[in-house]
C-alpha positions in Angstrom: 96.4 88.1 139.1 98.3 85.1 140.2 100.8 87.1 142.2 101.6 90.8 142.2 104.9 91.9 140.9 106.0 93.3 144.2 108.8 91.5 146.0 110.6 91.6 149.3 111.3 89.5 152.3 108.4 88.2 154.4 107.2 90.8 156.8 107.2 90.1 160.5 104.0 88.5 161.8 101.7 90.8 163.7 98.2 90.9 165.0 95.7 93.1 163.2 95.1 96.3 165.0 92.5 99.0 164.6 93.4 101.4 161.8 95.7 104.1 162.7 96.6 106.9 160.3 96.2 105.5 156.7 96.5 106.6 153.1 94.9 105.8 149.7 97.9 106.3 147.5 100.8 104.1 148.0 102.5 105.0 144.8 105.2 107.1 146.7 108.6 105.7 146.7 110.2 105.3 150.1 113.6 107.0 150.6 116.5 104.7 150.1 119.4 105.6 152.5 122.6 104.9 150.7 126.1 105.2 152.1 128.8 107.0 150.1 131.1 104.7 148.1 134.2 106.9 147.9 137.5 105.0 147.5 140.5 106.1 149.6 143.6 107.1 147.6 146.3 104.4 147.5 149.7 105.0 149.3 152.6 106.0 147.0 155.4 103.5 146.6 158.7 104.4 148.2 161.4 105.5 145.8 164.4 103.1 145.4 167.3 104.0 147.7 165.4 106.4 149.9 165.2 105.0 153.3 164.9 101.3 152.3 166.8 99.3 154.9 169.6 97.0 153.8 170.3 98.8 150.5 172.3 101.8 149.3 176.0 102.9 149.4 175.9 103.8 153.0 175.9 100.2 154.1 179.2 99.2 152.3 180.4 95.9 151.3 180.7 93.1 153.8 184.1 93.0 155.6 185.2 96.5 154.5 186.7 98.7 157.2 186.8 102.5 157.2 188.4 105.2 159.3 185.8 106.6 161.8 186.7 110.2 161.0 186.3 109.5 157.4 183.0 107.9 158.1 182.0 111.0 160.0 183.0 113.4 157.2 181.2 111.2 154.7 178.1 111.1 156.9 178.0 114.9 157.1 178.4 115.2 153.4 175.8 112.6 152.6 173.5 114.1 155.2 173.8 117.5 153.7 173.1 116.1 150.3 170.2 114.0 151.3 168.4 116.1 154.0 165.8 117.2 151.6 165.1 113.6 150.7 164.6 112.6 154.3 162.2 115.5 154.8 160.3 114.3 151.7 160.2 110.8 153.1 158.9 112.0 156.4 156.1 114.0 154.7 155.1 111.0 152.6 155.1 108.9 155.7 152.8 111.3 157.5 150.6 111.5 154.5 150.4 107.7 154.3 149.4 107.6 158.0 146.8 110.3 157.4 145.4 108.5 154.4 145.2 105.2 156.3 143.5 107.0 159.2 141.1 108.7 156.7 140.3 105.4 155.1 139.6 103.9 158.5 137.3 106.8 159.5 135.6 106.6 156.1 135.0 102.9 156.6 133.4 103.5 160.0 131.2 106.3 158.4 130.1 103.9 155.7 129.3 101.2 158.3 127.6 103.7 160.5 125.5 105.1 157.6 124.5 101.6 156.5 123.6 100.7 160.0 121.5 103.8 160.4 119.9 103.1 157.0 119.0 99.6 158.1 117.6 100.8 161.4 115.5 103.4 159.6 114.3 100.8 157.2 113.2 98.6 160.1 111.6 101.7 161.7 109.5 102.4 158.6 108.6 98.7 158.4 107.4 98.9 162.0 105.1 101.8 161.1 103.1 99.7 158.7 99.9 98.1 160.0 98.7 94.9 158.4 95.4 92.9 158.1 94.1 89.8 156.3 93.4 90.2 152.6 90.2 88.3 152.2 87.8 87.2 155.0 85.2 85.5 152.8 84.8 81.8 152.0 87.5 80.5 149.7 84.8 79.2 147.3 83.6 82.7 146.7 87.0 84.0 145.7 87.3 85.3 142.1 89.4 83.4 139.8 93.0 84.7 139.1 93.3 86.1 135.6 95.2 84.3 132.9 98.6 85.7 131.9 99.0 87.3 128.5 101.3 86.1 125.8 104.2 87.7 127.5 103.5 86.0 130.8 102.2 89.3 132.4 99.1 89.5 134.7 97.1 92.5 135.8 97.3 94.0 139.3 94.2 94.9 141.3 94.3 96.9 144.5 91.4 98.0 146.6 91.7 101.4 148.1 89.6 101.9 151.3 88.9 105.1 153.2 87.7 104.4 156.7 85.6 106.8 158.8 86.9 105.2 162.0 86.8 107.5 165.0 89.0 105.3 167.1 91.4 108.0 168.2 91.0 111.6 169.6 92.5 112.9 166.4 90.1 111.0 164.2 87.2 112.0 166.3 88.1 115.6 166.1 88.6 115.5 162.4 85.4 113.4 161.7 83.1 114.9 164.3 80.1 113.0 165.5 81.2 112.5 169.1 78.4 109.9 169.7 80.2 107.5 167.2 83.6 107.6 169.0 85.0 104.0 169.1 82.1 102.7 167.1 82.1 100.3 164.2 84.1 101.8 161.3 82.5 102.2 157.8 84.3 102.0 154.4 83.1 105.3 153.2 85.5 105.4 150.2 86.0 102.3 148.0 88.1 102.4 144.8 89.4 99.5 142.8 92.7 100.3 141.1 93.4 98.1 138.1 96.8 98.1 136.4 96.9 96.5 133.0 99.0 93.4 132.5 101.4 95.2 130.2 101.5 98.3 132.6 100.4 100.5 129.7 97.2 101.8 131.4 95.4 102.1 134.8 91.7 102.2 135.6 90.1 103.2 138.8 86.4 102.3 139.6 84.7 104.0 142.6 81.7 102.4 144.3 79.4 104.9 146.1 79.2 104.1 149.8 75.4 104.1 149.6 75.4 101.2 147.2 73.0 98.4 148.3 74.5 94.9 148.1 74.2 91.5 149.8 77.3 91.2 151.9 79.1 87.8 152.0 79.9 85.7 155.0 83.1 86.9 156.7 85.2 85.7 159.6 87.1 88.0 161.9 90.7 86.6 161.9 91.4 88.1 165.4 88.3 86.9 167.3 87.0 84.1 165.2 83.6 85.9 165.0 81.6 84.8 162.0 79.4 87.3 160.3 76.7 85.5 158.3 75.9 86.6 154.8 73.2 89.2 154.8 69.7 88.1 153.8 68.7 91.5 152.6 70.7 94.3 150.9 72.6 96.7 153.0 74.9 99.6 152.3 78.4 98.5 151.1 80.2 100.6 153.6 79.1 98.3 156.4 81.4 95.6 155.1 84.4 97.1 157.0 82.8 96.5 160.3 82.4 92.7 159.6 85.9 91.7 160.6 88.0 94.3 158.8 89.1 95.4 155.3 89.3 91.8 154.2 85.5 91.7 154.3 85.3 94.7 152.0 87.7 92.9 149.6 85.4 89.8 149.8 82.4 92.0 149.0 84.1 93.4 145.9 85.2 90.0 144.6 81.7 88.5 145.0 80.1 91.5 143.2 82.6 92.0 140.4 84.2 88.6 140.0 87.6 90.5 139.8 90.5 88.9 141.7 91.9 91.4 144.1 95.6 91.2 144.9 96.1 93.8 147.6 94.3 96.5 149.6 95.4 99.8 151.2 93.3 101.5 153.9 93.5 105.1 155.2 91.6 107.0 157.9 90.9 110.7 158.6 94.3 111.5 160.2 96.1 109.6 157.5 94.6 111.8 154.8 95.7 114.9 156.7 99.3 113.7 157.3 99.7 112.6 153.7 98.4 115.8 152.3 100.8 117.8 154.5 103.7 115.6 153.5 103.0 116.1 149.8 102.9 119.8 150.3 99.3 120.4 149.0 97.1 119.2 146.2 95.5 121.6 143.7 91.7 121.4 143.5 89.2 123.6 141.7 85.7 124.9 142.4 83.7 127.0 139.9 82.4 129.3 142.7 83.0 130.2 146.3 81.9 127.3 148.4 81.1 126.8 152.1 79.9 123.3 153.0 77.7 124.0 155.9 74.0 123.7 156.6 71.7 125.5 159.0 71.5 122.3 161.0 75.2 122.0 161.4 75.8 119.4 158.6 78.6 119.7 156.1 82.4 119.2 155.9 83.1 122.8 156.8 85.1 123.3 153.5 85.4 127.0 152.7 87.2 127.9 149.5 87.3 130.7 147.0 86.4 130.2 143.4 89.2 128.8 141.3 92.2 126.6 142.1 93.4 126.2 145.7 96.2 124.0 147.0 94.6 122.1 149.9 96.5 120.2 152.5 95.9 119.0 156.1 92.4 119.3 157.4 91.3 121.2 154.3 92.2 118.3 152.1 90.1 116.0 154.3 87.2 118.5 154.0 87.4 118.4 150.2 87.3 114.6 150.2 84.3 114.5 152.6 82.3 117.3 151.0 78.8 116.3 149.9 76.7 119.3 150.8 77.8 122.0 148.3 78.9 120.0 145.3 76.4 119.5 142.4 73.3 117.7 143.7 74.6 117.0 147.2 74.8 113.3 146.6 77.5 110.7 147.4 78.0 110.6 143.6 79.2 114.2 143.6 81.5 113.5 146.4 83.0 110.5 144.5 83.6 112.9 141.6 85.4 115.4 143.8 87.5 112.5 145.2 88.5 111.5 141.7 89.6 115.0 140.9 91.7 115.1 144.1 93.4 111.8 143.3 94.1 112.8 139.7 95.7 116.1 141.0 97.7 114.2 143.6 99.0 111.8 140.9 100.1 114.8 138.8 101.7 116.4 141.9 103.6 113.4 143.0 104.9 112.8 139.5 106.0 116.4 139.1 108.0 116.0 142.4 109.2 112.4 141.6 112.8 113.6 141.4 112.7 115.2 144.8 116.2 115.1 146.3 115.6 116.8 149.7 116.3 114.0 152.2 114.2 115.6 154.9 111.2 115.9 152.5 111.6 112.3 151.5 111.8 111.1 155.1 108.6 113.1 155.9 106.8 111.6 153.0 108.0 108.1 154.0 107.0 108.6 157.6 103.6 109.9 156.7 102.9 107.1 154.1 103.9 104.2 156.4 102.0 105.6 159.4 99.0 106.4 157.3 98.0 103.0 155.9 96.9 99.5 156.7 97.8 96.9 154.1 97.6 93.2 153.5 100.5 90.9 154.4 101.6 90.9 150.7 102.4 94.6 150.9 103.6 94.9 154.5 107.2 95.9 153.9 109.0 98.9 152.5 110.7 96.9 149.7 107.3 95.6 148.5 105.8 99.0 148.5 108.8 100.4 146.7 108.3 97.7 144.0 104.6 98.5 143.8 105.4 102.2 143.3 107.8 101.2 140.5 105.0 99.3 138.8 102.6 102.2 139.1 105.2 104.6 137.8 105.3 102.7 134.5 101.8 103.9 133.6 101.7 107.3 131.8 99.5 109.9 133.5 97.4 110.3 130.4 96.5 106.6 130.5 95.0 106.7 134.0 91.2 106.7 133.9 88.9 107.4 136.9 85.3 106.1 136.8 82.3 105.6 139.0 80.4 102.4 139.1 77.3 102.9 137.0 74.3 103.0 139.2 70.6 104.0 139.6 68.7 105.3 142.6 66.6 103.0 144.8 65.0 105.5 147.1 67.8 107.4 148.7 70.4 104.7 147.9 71.8 103.3 144.7 72.3 99.9 143.1 74.5 98.7 140.2 73.1 98.7 136.7 73.8 96.6 133.6 76.4 99.2 132.7 78.2 98.3 135.9 78.3 94.7 134.8 79.8 95.8 131.5 82.4 97.9 133.3 83.4 95.1 135.6 83.7 92.8 132.6 86.0 95.2 130.9 88.2 95.3 133.9 88.3 91.5 134.2 89.3 91.3 130.6 91.9 94.0 130.9 90.3 96.3 128.4 91.5 99.9 128.8 88.8 102.3 130.0 90.3 105.3 128.2 89.1 104.0 124.8 92.6 103.4 123.5 93.9 100.1 122.2 90.3 98.8 122.0 91.3 96.9 118.9 93.4 94.4 120.8 91.8 91.1 121.6 90.5 90.9 125.2 91.7 88.3 127.6 89.8 85.0 127.2 87.3 84.4 129.9 88.6 81.6 132.1 86.7 78.3 132.0 84.3 77.6 134.9 85.8 75.8 137.9 82.9 73.4 138.1 81.2 71.3 135.4 77.6 71.9 134.5 74.8 69.6 135.8 72.5 67.8 133.3 70.2 70.4 131.7 67.1 68.8 133.4 68.7 69.2 136.8 69.5 72.9 136.5 66.9 75.1 138.3 66.5 78.4 136.5 64.4 81.4 137.6 63.4 83.7 134.7 62.8 87.4 135.4 61.2 90.0 133.2 63.6 93.0 132.8 62.2 94.4 129.6 61.0 97.7 131.0 62.8 100.8 129.8 62.4 104.5 130.6 60.3 104.9 127.5 58.5 101.5 127.3 56.5 99.4 129.7 57.6 95.8 130.3 56.4 93.2 127.8 53.6 91.3 129.6 54.3 87.6 130.1 57.8 87.8 128.8 59.4 85.8 131.6 56.8 83.0 131.2 57.5 82.9 127.4 61.2 82.5 127.8 60.9 80.0 130.7 58.8 77.9 128.3 61.5 78.3 125.6 64.1 77.0 128.1 61.9 74.1 129.1 61.6 73.1 125.4 65.4 73.0 125.3 65.6 70.5 128.1 65.8 72.9 131.1 62.6 71.5 132.6 63.1 73.2 136.0 62.8 76.7 134.5 60.1 78.9 136.2 59.0 82.4 135.7 59.4 84.9 138.6 56.0 86.5 139.2 57.4 89.6 140.9 57.2 93.1 139.3 59.1 93.5 136.1 62.5 95.3 136.4 64.6 97.3 133.9 67.7 95.6 132.5 69.4 97.0 129.4 70.8 93.7 128.2 69.9 90.1 128.9 72.0 88.6 131.6 72.4 85.3 133.5 73.4 85.7 137.1 74.6 83.1 139.6 75.5 83.5 143.3 78.6 81.2 143.8 81.3 79.5 141.9 79.7 76.1 142.2 76.8 77.3 140.0 79.0 79.0 137.3 79.0 76.0 135.0 75.2 75.7 135.2 74.8 79.4 134.4 77.2 79.1 131.4 75.2 76.2 130.2 71.9 78.2 130.3 73.5 81.1 128.5 75.0 78.8 125.8 71.5 77.2 125.1 70.1 80.7 124.4 73.0 82.2 122.6 73.8 84.6 125.4 77.5 85.5 125.4 79.8 84.3 128.3 80.5 88.0 129.1 76.8 88.3 130.1 77.2 85.5 132.7 78.0 87.2 136.0 78.2 86.3 139.6 76.0 88.3 141.8 75.0 88.4 145.5 71.5 89.6 144.5 70.4 86.1 143.4 70.1 82.8 145.3 70.3 80.5 142.2 70.8 80.6 138.5 68.7 83.6 137.3 68.0 84.6 133.7 66.9 88.3 133.4 65.4 88.9 130.0 66.5 92.4 129.1 65.2 95.2 126.9 67.3 93.9 124.1 65.1 90.8 123.8 61.5 92.1 124.0 60.2 89.6 121.4 61.0 86.5 119.4 62.5 83.2 120.4 66.0 83.8 119.2 68.3 86.0 121.2 70.7 88.2 119.2 73.5 89.6 121.3 74.2 93.3 120.8 77.5 94.3 119.1 80.2 94.8 121.7 81.8 98.2 121.0 84.5 98.0 123.7 83.6 101.4 124.9 83.4 102.5 128.6 79.7 103.2 129.4 79.0 107.0 129.5 77.3 106.4 132.9 80.8 105.6 134.3 81.6 109.3 134.1 85.2 108.6 133.1 87.8 111.3 133.9 91.4 111.2 132.6 94.1 111.9 135.1 96.0 114.3 132.8 92.9 116.6 132.6 93.8 119.6 134.8 90.8 121.6 133.5 88.3 119.8 135.7 86.4 122.0 138.2 83.7 121.0 140.7 80.3 122.7 140.2 79.2 124.4 143.4 75.5 124.3 144.4 74.2 127.9 144.4 72.8 127.3 147.9 76.3 126.8 149.3 78.1 129.9 147.9 79.3 132.9 149.9 
């Protein structure tokens, strides 16, 4: 997205600090203190002849003379006749004075309220912590998406959950005393994508155990440069390489999705937000106690059915791995999706909350709980972001997990992950609705392709499937096919054959995108199958299981459906219940 739709004055500059209480859900509207706008009643006009100086019969004509006794008698008579009028005039005068005084007091109250509101606004702004958006190289940044016909662009926000134990409160909540003050890890990573027309929202979770090549990052505070990793490491290590901006850079390099903002929360932030919301309903299909004989587990202890969790119990739910399903990080991500869906429903059910104290508590918790990029670091900008998110109906919000496969005890993205990322890039809804609309056109590469003979291409054999062995010599055959088309620097990779569902062309950086597109075009591989990846060092063609034979590639029909392996959950589905591992019941 070229720019987010949020607005507001520029936030005050400030150095990045270590994360303090943070939150993953910025969608709450901050309270807006408004002064009353009552209008003071207007003074009544004085009636003619009632106390108006210089008029009336009592003054007489100029030059007339009158006997004093007569004047006295006339005065008594007129006084008797007009006494009631003078008393009425006095009452109206007093009332006018009271009204003028009331108006003055009201004006002071309005000014005082406005002043207090402004001071509170500044106070909330002062709560917000900020950090740099992207710490990677500019050349590795994903291209901004093109606007649709109405001039609208999507909005992409990365939600990060930090396991930082940088305060006594975080250490108490997170345990592991030996890691106090250590390098924080990004144990929760979710990309929130709001469609250009604000009709739908998609969330993609990446398991913390995902193995990736991390990009080069520079700490904006110290100037420390973290070189790109030569081998694959767990993605949660990105947070310790200069801050959340490195996690953003990691996502952009993997997915080629331009990220507009990030929001980061830590343990204590989750607790404070859950308390401020008043509890979030979660469901377990049996009694659960997340605790092992060796002392591992989140400590979550719930009865079967639905429970409103808040405070530390909410944090335990979000951290539980031992006790849910197979005990993997994938099960934990599923539980986190259920929590977020329930929280969305809860917040929207209370969207018209009018209790000022409750609103203030929520505003205090939200602003103290999160660290954001400079583009979101003010109440007005967060308010506008919340307004954008509110436009999306709950039943058009879809939670997914990045499709993955195990590599030992860790996981790695699959071909389905590349498809999911492409759908997000092209603004295709993940809930299966509106799939008939034409996807956004892939932007043209930022660099032009080199001559075919100068493009080095490595060809890998990815024809292995669960049911079939890899086709022997397939990489050599396709490398020869490419050489015959003029790509004379094509070579077959002699390493062990891999499993790739569909044929794909990968490239490591933007300066090789044009070359990768040229290779794909020569073979008839669609542009949607050309992806940037940190897993390769040059243009790499992986011959997938969809091209096990022949010299002509036939691209599979694109059905526009979210892969089943993404485990999509709709936010309006309140029937979801986590399956409890029988070994963790009580």
